[in-house]
C-alpha positions as CSV (number, residue, x, y, z in Angstrom):
1,M,89.6,110.5,103.8
2,K,88.3,112.5,100.7
3,P,90.9,113.6,98.1
4,D,90.5,117.2,98.9
5,E,90.9,116.7,102.6
6,Q,94.1,114.6,101.9
7,R,95.5,117.4,99.6
8,K,94.6,120.0,102.2
9,L,96.4,117.9,104.9
10,L,99.5,117.5,102.5
11,G,99.5,121.4,102.2
12,K,99.4,121.9,105.9
13,F,102.1,119.4,106.4
14,V,104.4,121.1,103.9
15,R,103.7,124.5,105.2
16,S,104.3,123.5,108.8
17,H,107.8,121.9,108.0
18,R,108.7,125.0,105.8
19,E,107.9,127.2,108.8
20,R,110.2,125.1,111.0
21,M,113.2,125.5,108.6
22,V,116.2,127.9,109.4
23,P,116.7,130.4,106.8
24,D,120.0,130.6,105.1
25,V,120.3,134.3,106.1
26,L,119.0,135.6,109.4
27,V,117.5,139.0,109.8
28,R,116.3,140.7,112.8
29,R,112.8,141.5,111.4
30,R,111.4,138.8,109.4
31,R,107.6,138.5,109.1
32,T,107.6,134.8,107.8
33,P,108.7,132.2,110.2
34,G,111.1,129.7,108.9
35,L,111.5,129.7,105.0
36,R,109.5,131.8,102.6
37,R,107.8,129.9,99.8
38,E,110.4,131.3,97.4
39,E,113.3,130.0,99.5
40,L,111.8,126.6,99.8
41,A,111.0,126.5,96.1
42,A,114.6,127.5,95.3
43,R,116.0,124.8,97.5
44,A,113.7,122.2,96.1
45,G,114.3,123.3,92.5
46,I,110.6,123.8,91.7
47,G,108.4,126.7,90.8
48,V,107.0,129.1,93.5
49,T,103.5,128.8,92.1
50,W,103.8,125.1,92.2
51,C,104.9,125.2,95.9
52,A,102.0,127.6,96.7
53,W,99.5,125.4,95.1
54,I,100.7,122.3,97.0
55,E,100.5,124.2,100.2
56,Q,96.8,125.5,99.3
57,G,95.7,121.8,98.6
58,R,95.1,122.5,94.9
59,A,93.9,119.6,92.8
60,I,97.2,119.2,91.0
61,R,99.1,116.0,90.1
62,V,102.4,116.3,92.1
63,S,105.1,113.9,90.7
64,S,107.2,111.6,92.8
65,E,110.3,113.4,91.6
66,T,108.8,116.8,92.9
67,L,108.0,115.3,96.2
68,A,111.4,113.8,96.7
69,R,112.9,117.3,96.0
70,L,110.6,118.7,98.7
71,A,111.4,116.0,101.1
72,T,115.0,116.8,100.7
73,A,114.6,120.6,100.9
74,L,112.6,120.2,104.1
75,A,115.2,117.8,105.6
76,L,112.3,115.1,106.4
77,T,113.0,112.3,108.7
78,P,112.4,108.8,106.9
79,A,109.1,108.7,108.9
80,E,108.0,112.1,107.8
81,R,109.2,111.5,104.2
82,A,107.0,108.3,104.1
83,Y,104.1,110.3,105.6
84,L,104.5,113.0,102.7
85,F,104.3,110.3,100.1
86,E,101.4,108.6,101.8
87,L,99.3,111.9,101.9
88,A,100.2,112.5,98.2
89,G,99.4,109.0,97.1
90,R,102.8,108.5,95.5
91,R,105.6,105.9,95.6
92,D,108.9,107.3,96.9
93,P,111.5,106.7,94.2
94,A,114.2,106.5,96.8
95,A,112.2,103.7,98.8
96,P,114.3,100.6,99.2
97,P,113.0,97.5,97.2
98,S,110.9,95.1,99.0
99,P,113.1,92.9,101.2
100,P,113.3,89.4,100.4
101,T,111.0,86.9,102.1
102,F,112.7,85.6,105.2
103,E,111.3,84.1,108.3
104,A,108.5,85.7,110.4
105,P,109.3,88.6,112.6
106,E,109.7,87.6,116.1
107,S,106.5,89.5,117.3
108,V,104.3,87.4,114.7
109,S,105.9,84.0,115.4
110,A,105.8,84.5,119.2
111,L,102.1,85.3,119.1
112,V,101.4,82.5,116.6
113,E,103.1,80.0,119.0
114,A,101.3,81.3,122.2
115,L,97.8,81.3,120.8
116,P,95.6,78.2,121.2
117,L,93.5,79.3,118.3
118,P,94.4,78.6,114.6
119,A,97.0,81.3,113.7
120,Y,99.6,81.7,111.1
121,G,101.9,84.4,109.6
122,L,102.1,85.5,106.0
123,D,105.0,87.3,104.2
124,R,104.5,89.9,101.5
125,L,103.9,87.2,98.8
126,W,101.5,85.5,101.2
127,N,103.7,82.4,102.0
128,A,103.0,81.0,105.3
129,C,106.1,81.7,107.4
130,C,104.8,80.4,110.7
131,W,101.9,78.6,112.1
132,N,100.7,76.7,115.2
133,H,99.4,73.2,115.6
134,A,95.7,74.4,115.5
135,A,96.3,76.0,112.1
136,E,98.2,72.8,110.7
137,K,95.3,70.6,111.7
138,L,92.7,73.1,110.0
139,F,94.8,73.6,106.8
140,A,96.2,70.1,106.3
141,G,96.8,70.5,102.6
142,W,98.6,73.9,103.0
143,L,100.5,73.9,106.2
144,G,103.0,71.3,107.3
145,E,105.9,69.3,105.8
146,G,105.9,68.8,102.2
147,C,103.3,71.5,101.4
148,D,103.6,74.4,99.1
149,R,103.0,77.2,101.7
150,N,101.9,80.0,99.3
151,L,98.2,80.6,100.1
152,L,97.3,81.8,96.6
153,R,98.8,78.6,95.1
154,Y,97.0,76.5,97.7
155,T,93.7,78.2,97.2
156,F,93.7,78.2,93.3
157,T,95.6,74.9,92.5
158,I,95.3,72.4,95.4
159,P,92.3,70.1,95.0
160,S,91.9,69.8,98.9
161,A,91.2,73.6,99.0
162,R,88.0,73.0,97.2
163,S,86.8,70.5,99.7
164,L,87.9,72.7,102.8
165,L,86.0,75.8,101.4
166,P,82.3,75.2,100.7
167,D,82.2,78.4,98.7
168,W,85.6,77.8,97.0
169,E,85.2,80.0,94.1
170,Q,83.9,83.0,95.8
171,R,86.5,82.6,98.5
172,A,89.4,82.3,95.9
173,R,88.1,85.5,94.0
174,R,88.1,87.3,97.4
175,V,91.6,86.1,98.4
176,L,93.0,87.4,95.1
177,A,91.4,90.7,95.3
178,E,92.8,91.2,98.9
179,F,96.3,90.2,97.6
180,R,96.1,92.5,94.8
181,A,95.5,95.3,97.3
182,D,98.9,94.7,98.8
183,C,100.5,94.7,95.4
184,A,100.5,98.5,95.2
185,R,103.3,98.5,97.7
186,M,105.3,96.0,95.5
187,L,105.9,97.7,92.2
188,N,108.6,96.3,90.1
189,D,109.0,93.3,92.4
190,A,110.6,90.5,90.5
191,A,109.5,87.8,92.8
192,L,105.9,89.0,92.5
193,D,106.0,89.0,88.8
194,Q,107.2,85.5,88.9
195,L,104.6,84.3,91.2
196,V,101.9,85.8,89.2
197,Q,103.1,84.5,85.9
198,Q,103.3,80.9,87.4
199,L,99.8,81.2,88.9
200,C,98.3,82.3,85.6
201,E,99.8,79.3,83.9
202,E,98.6,77.0,86.7
203,S,94.9,78.1,87.0
204,D,92.5,79.6,84.6
205,L,90.5,81.2,87.4
206,F,93.6,82.9,88.7
207,A,94.5,84.3,85.2
208,H,90.9,85.5,84.6
209,E,90.6,87.1,88.1
210,W,94.1,88.8,87.8
211,Q,93.1,90.4,84.5
212,A,89.8,91.5,86.1
213,Q,91.7,93.9,88.4
214,S,89.5,93.3,91.4
215,V,90.7,94.9,94.6
216,M,89.3,94.5,98.1
217,A,90.5,95.4,101.6
218,R,91.4,92.3,103.8
219,E,88.5,92.5,106.2
220,G,87.5,90.1,109.0
221,G,84.5,88.1,109.0
222,L,82.9,84.7,109.3
223,R,84.8,81.9,107.5
224,T,83.4,78.4,107.1
225,F,85.5,75.3,106.6
226,V,84.5,71.7,106.0
227,Q,86.8,69.1,107.5
228,P,86.5,65.5,106.6
229,K,86.3,64.4,110.2
230,D,85.1,67.4,112.0
231,G,82.4,68.6,109.5
232,P,81.6,72.4,109.2
233,L,83.7,74.7,111.3
234,S,83.0,78.4,111.5
235,Y,85.5,81.1,112.6
236,A,85.9,84.9,112.6
237,Q,88.9,85.8,110.8
238,H,91.1,88.6,112.2
239,T,94.3,90.1,110.5
240,F,97.1,92.2,112.0
241,S,100.3,93.7,110.8
242,P,103.3,94.1,113.0
243,A,104.4,97.9,113.2
244,E,108.1,97.0,112.5
245,R,107.3,94.9,109.4
246,P,104.0,95.9,107.9
247,D,104.7,93.8,104.8
248,F,103.9,90.6,107.1
249,K,100.5,89.7,108.4
250,L,99.3,87.7,111.5
251,V,95.9,85.8,110.8
252,V,93.9,84.6,113.8
253,L,90.8,82.3,113.5
254,M,88.5,82.6,116.4
255,P,86.0,79.8,116.7
256,S,82.4,81.1,116.4
257,S,81.5,79.5,119.7
258,L,83.8,82.1,121.4
259,I,82.2,85.0,119.6
260,P,79.6,86.9,121.7
261,N,76.1,86.9,120.3
262,S,77.1,84.6,117.5
263,T,74.5,81.9,116.3
């Protein structure tokens, strides 16, 4: 979505919810449904002009604090409030801190266990939180007992990753760029800061790429692995996030032999 379209959508959202609000004083003949802009501005403690510009989709920078006051004045539900901040491209100052990394959501672990294909779950710091036998066989140096299950640490610091990934450096750069895209949702996260600091000390490539600020969306595509016994293996990677815990990921690798029209 283009920035101007997103601003207009934000404006329509604010206006729609303003018009649903019940005025403090009811009068018989009231031309404006819900609250007037002046009334919303007064409730939110912001200027009327500022309120009008937001509704008009003007190219202005609305602060998180202003959005928070608008959300309160409009009595938005948690889902509506999150949508408001998403449209504005801002982080909600009242949003709870990132939850600690615990075991995988049941929806992720159940699917991983049920799938015959290599599949695993990742928490917000990209630690493997569950995996099946097929995934453990493929990623012998990462998954299983006695392994450090952080995908970033495995990719950048474990020697077996270089053997498993024929295009190791390119894949490592991509993994970090994809991870950085997730970091926008983890501002002021102490666990994230600690992980990054450790990896910068453990890997020169990680430190260099972290400073490079590369960001990429986590997209599917063909992934090749070289196993000592089985040789080159090709898979199509697919990544999903559960609706109830979008900070977790389910990653499934489909063998290329099962992909229609693959060669």
